[in-house]
PAVODREN-799955 format. One record per residue (C-alpha): residue in one letter; x negated, y negated, z negated; residue number from 0. Coordinates in nm, 4 decimals, padded with zeros to 6 digits, always signed. Layout:
@aa=A px=X py=Y pz=Z i=NUM
...
This chain:
@aa=M px=+01.8779 py=+06.2137 pz=-01.1016 i=0
@aa=Q px=+01.7751 py=+06.1760 pz=-01.4708 i=1
@aa=L px=+01.4089 py=+06.2521 pz=-01.3459 i=2
@aa=K px=+01.3944 py=+06.0136 pz=-01.0754 i=3
@aa=S px=+01.5288 py=+05.7296 pz=-01.3434 i=4
@aa=N px=+01.2046 py=+05.8261 pz=-01.5780 i=5
@aa=S px=+00.9619 py=+05.8573 pz=-01.2968 i=6
@aa=R px=+01.0429 py=+05.4771 pz=-01.1859 i=7
@aa=W px=+01.0497 py=+05.3839 pz=-01.5744 i=8
@aa=L px=+00.7275 py=+05.5836 pz=-01.6124 i=9
@aa=T px=+00.5635 py=+05.4322 pz=-01.3239 i=10
@aa=A px=+00.7148 py=+05.0824 pz=-01.4017 i=11
@aa=C px=+00.5114 py=+05.1077 pz=-01.7525 i=12
@aa=L px=+00.2160 py=+05.2129 pz=-01.6168 i=13
@aa=L px=+00.2351 py=+04.9252 pz=-01.3804 i=14
@aa=L px=+00.2730 py=+04.6891 pz=-01.6236 i=15
@aa=A px=-00.0014 py=+04.8057 pz=-01.8626 i=16
@aa=A px=-00.2466 py=+04.8069 pz=-01.5681 i=17
@aa=L px=-00.1427 py=+04.4353 pz=-01.5305 i=18
@aa=V px=-00.1972 py=+04.3260 pz=-01.8752 i=19
@aa=V px=-00.5576 py=+04.5312 pz=-01.8873 i=20
@aa=A px=-00.6413 py=+04.3926 pz=-01.5649 i=21
@aa=S px=-00.5679 py=+03.9975 pz=-01.6725 i=22
@aa=A px=-00.6956 py=+04.0246 pz=-02.0121 i=23
@aa=P px=-01.0422 py=+03.8819 pz=-01.8893 i=24
@aa=L px=-00.8575 py=+03.5605 pz=-01.7850 i=25
@aa=F px=-00.7682 py=+03.4675 pz=-02.0939 i=26
@aa=A px=-01.1844 py=+03.5281 pz=-02.2089 i=27
@aa=H px=-01.3532 py=+03.1957 pz=-02.2919 i=28
@aa=H px=-01.7005 py=+03.1649 pz=-02.4001 i=29
@aa=S px=-01.7994 py=+03.0511 pz=-02.7612 i=30
@aa=Q px=-01.9405 py=+02.7287 pz=-02.8500 i=31
@aa=A px=-02.1527 py=+02.9035 pz=-03.1222 i=32
@aa=A px=-02.4512 py=+02.7777 pz=-02.8756 i=33
@aa=Y px=-02.4226 py=+02.4375 pz=-03.0084 i=34
@aa=D px=-02.4599 py=+02.2657 pz=-03.3297 i=35
@aa=E px=-02.1263 py=+02.0933 pz=-03.4163 i=36
@aa=D px=-02.2770 py=+01.9974 pz=-03.7217 i=37
@aa=T px=-02.4978 py=+01.6987 pz=-03.5555 i=38
@aa=L px=-02.4071 py=+01.4975 pz=-03.3361 i=39
@aa=V px=-02.6536 py=+01.3664 pz=-03.0747 i=40
@aa=T px=-02.6195 py=+01.0686 pz=-02.8412 i=41
@aa=I px=-02.8863 py=+01.0340 pz=-02.5575 i=42
@aa=K px=-02.8630 py=+00.7753 pz=-02.2732 i=43
@aa=G px=-03.0379 py=+00.8045 pz=-01.9501 i=44
@aa=T px=-03.0013 py=+00.7969 pz=-01.5711 i=45
@aa=V px=-02.7111 py=+01.0075 pz=-01.3573 i=46
@aa=T px=-02.9755 py=+01.1881 pz=-01.1198 i=47
@aa=Q px=-02.6556 py=+01.4462 pz=-01.0181 i=48
@aa=F px=-02.2871 py=+01.5405 pz=-01.0905 i=49
@aa=E px=-02.1604 py=+01.8496 pz=-01.0383 i=50
@aa=F px=-01.7696 py=+01.8717 pz=-01.0381 i=51
@aa=I px=-01.7394 py=+02.2572 pz=-01.0200 i=52
@aa=N px=-01.5721 py=+02.5603 pz=-01.2370 i=53
@aa=P px=-01.6467 py=+02.6635 pz=-01.4987 i=54
@aa=H px=-01.7876 py=+02.3413 pz=-01.6601 i=55
@aa=S px=-01.8347 py=+01.9844 pz=-01.4744 i=56
@aa=I px=-02.2389 py=+01.9168 pz=-01.5412 i=57
@aa=I px=-02.4059 py=+01.5896 pz=-01.5438 i=58
@aa=H px=-02.7181 py=+01.5651 pz=-01.5232 i=59
@aa=L px=-02.9378 py=+01.3166 pz=-01.7150 i=60
@aa=D px=-03.3190 py=+01.2016 pz=-01.6745 i=61
@aa=V px=-03.3514 py=+01.0788 pz=-02.0476 i=62
@aa=K px=-03.6565 py=+00.8776 pz=-02.1805 i=63
@aa=D px=-03.7976 py=+01.0741 pz=-02.4986 i=64
@aa=D px=-03.9407 py=+00.8918 pz=-02.7850 i=65
@aa=K px=-04.3068 py=+00.8796 pz=-02.6025 i=66
@aa=G px=-04.1369 py=+00.7602 pz=-02.2980 i=67
@aa=N px=-04.1351 py=+01.1009 pz=-02.0703 i=68
@aa=I px=-03.8676 py=+01.1873 pz=-01.8584 i=69
@aa=E px=-03.6772 py=+01.4683 pz=-01.9948 i=70
@aa=S px=-03.4143 py=+01.6135 pz=-01.7756 i=71
@aa=W px=-03.0795 py=+01.7217 pz=-01.9598 i=72
@aa=L px=-02.7746 py=+01.9026 pz=-01.8485 i=73
@aa=C px=-02.4506 py=+01.7408 pz=-02.0422 i=74
@aa=Y px=-02.1628 py=+01.9961 pz=-01.9720 i=75
@aa=S px=-01.7948 py=+01.8896 pz=-01.9681 i=76
@aa=A px=-01.4820 py=+02.0093 pz=-01.9157 i=77
@aa=P px=-01.3734 py=+02.2273 pz=-01.5995 i=78
@aa=P px=-01.2775 py=+02.0123 pz=-01.3001 i=79
@aa=G px=-00.8744 py=+02.0997 pz=-01.3510 i=80
@aa=V px=-00.8991 py=+01.9560 pz=-01.6967 i=81
@aa=A px=-01.1045 py=+01.6353 pz=-01.6234 i=82
@aa=A px=-00.9154 py=+01.5365 pz=-01.3158 i=83
@aa=R px=-00.6314 py=+01.4984 pz=-01.5574 i=84
@aa=A px=-00.8273 py=+01.2769 pz=-01.7471 i=85
@aa=G px=-00.9175 py=+01.0744 pz=-01.4333 i=86
@aa=W px=-01.2581 py=+01.2269 pz=-01.3716 i=87
@aa=T px=-01.3269 py=+01.2962 pz=-00.9745 i=88
@aa=H px=-01.5755 py=+01.4523 pz=-00.7867 i=89
@aa=D px=-01.7806 py=+01.1085 pz=-00.7531 i=90
@aa=Y px=-01.7127 py=+01.0076 pz=-01.1199 i=91
@aa=F px=-02.0508 py=+00.9572 pz=-01.1981 i=92
@aa=K px=-02.3127 py=+00.8623 pz=-00.9451 i=93
@aa=P px=-02.6772 py=+00.8978 pz=-00.9346 i=94
@aa=G px=-02.8735 py=+00.6048 pz=-01.0571 i=95
@aa=E px=-02.5967 py=+00.5051 pz=-01.2993 i=96
@aa=E px=-02.7121 py=+00.4530 pz=-01.6882 i=97
@aa=L px=-02.4740 py=+00.6782 pz=-01.8879 i=98
@aa=T px=-02.4809 py=+00.7224 pz=-02.3002 i=99
@aa=V px=-02.3750 py=+01.0832 pz=-02.3832 i=100
@aa=M px=-02.2263 py=+01.1898 pz=-02.7053 i=101
@aa=G px=-02.2177 py=+01.5365 pz=-02.7945 i=102
@aa=F px=-02.3829 py=+01.8682 pz=-02.9384 i=103
@aa=A px=-02.6965 py=+02.0146 pz=-02.8176 i=104
@aa=E px=-02.7799 py=+02.3869 pz=-02.8073 i=105
@aa=K px=-02.9430 py=+02.5028 pz=-03.1059 i=106
@aa=S px=-03.1928 py=+02.6602 pz=-02.8568 i=107
@aa=G px=-03.3526 py=+02.3462 pz=-02.8282 i=108
@aa=R px=-03.2963 py=+02.3314 pz=-02.4485 i=109
@aa=K px=-03.2206 py=+02.0136 pz=-02.3129 i=110
@aa=V px=-02.8270 py=+02.0860 pz=-02.2841 i=111
@aa=M px=-02.5501 py=+01.9657 pz=-02.4445 i=112
@aa=F px=-02.1505 py=+01.9951 pz=-02.4393 i=113
@aa=G px=-02.0778 py=+01.6378 pz=-02.4120 i=114
@aa=V px=-01.7534 py=+01.4771 pz=-02.6029 i=115
@aa=R px=-01.7702 py=+01.1190 pz=-02.5163 i=116
@aa=H px=-01.9105 py=+00.9325 pz=-02.2160 i=117
@aa=I px=-01.9763 py=+00.5664 pz=-02.2437 i=118
@aa=R px=-02.0855 py=+00.3559 pz=-01.9483 i=119
@aa=S px=-02.3676 py=+00.1018 pz=-01.9549 i=120
@aa=N px=-02.0733 py=-00.1995 pz=-01.9049 i=121
@aa=G px=-01.9249 py=-00.0304 pz=-02.2280 i=122
@aa=E px=-01.6577 py=+00.1622 pz=-02.0828 i=123
@aa=E px=-01.5529 py=+00.4745 pz=-02.2221 i=124
@aa=T px=-01.4461 py=+00.7807 pz=-02.0023 i=125
@aa=P px=-01.1293 py=+00.9379 pz=-02.0792 i=126
@aa=E px=-01.1861 py=+01.2777 pz=-02.2274 i=127
@aa=G px=-01.0321 py=+01.6547 pz=-02.1633 i=128
@aa=F px=-00.8520 py=+01.7995 pz=-02.4256 i=129
@aa=A px=-01.1400 py=+02.0021 pz=-02.5296 i=130
@aa=E px=-01.3802 py=+01.7217 pz=-02.5642 i=131
@aa=K px=-01.1481 py=+01.5469 pz=-02.7862 i=132
@aa=Q px=-01.0645 py=+01.8243 pz=-03.0374 i=133
@aa=V px=-01.4253 py=+01.9198 pz=-03.0706 i=134
@aa=Y px=-01.5181 py=+01.5574 pz=-03.1429 i=135
@aa=Q px=-01.2389 py=+01.5275 pz=-03.3857 i=136
@aa=G px=-01.3092 py=+01.8483 pz=-03.5557 i=137
@aa=Y px=-01.6828 py=+01.6914 pz=-03.6297 i=138
@aa=L px=-01.5023 py=+01.3694 pz=-03.7503 i=139
@aa=D px=-01.3187 py=+01.5775 pz=-03.9588 i=140
@aa=R px=-01.5730 py=+01.8024 pz=-04.1057 i=141
@aa=Q px=-01.7912 py=+01.4490 pz=-04.1724 i=142
@aa=A px=-01.4751 py=+01.3184 pz=-04.3622 i=143
@aa=K px=-01.4716 py=+01.6073 pz=-04.6075 i=144
@aa=K px=-01.8984 py=+01.5819 pz=-04.6832 i=145
@aa=Q px=-01.8052 py=+01.2501 pz=-04.8126 i=146
């Protein structure tokens, strides 16, 4: 009887350990290290596509550079589940819409940014997800300490 009880206990512990090990990647997330969070960048452009997909919503913008050339930017934001809680939907940004995005560009120089504030052409600021608010507030806090 004792052997059967020990065997069940051992089996339960092994199953629990396997579950913990298997679920560990679920809590992993990539770093923000690719973005220059000390330099807030503002771009204004025309939405060409809005992808309301996991792992992050992506706004594709055509932006004119200083010489009038069109640059295609990717602006990453919250995942759909988080963005939806802020009011975003799959058609929240429409192709042809003029949009200003404030955020942090990739350090690599690619035209990719993590957008933390989105402002429509009529001046309306869109609601942001929790991560965007936190990253933007962190930037503001660092700037305040410098003064």
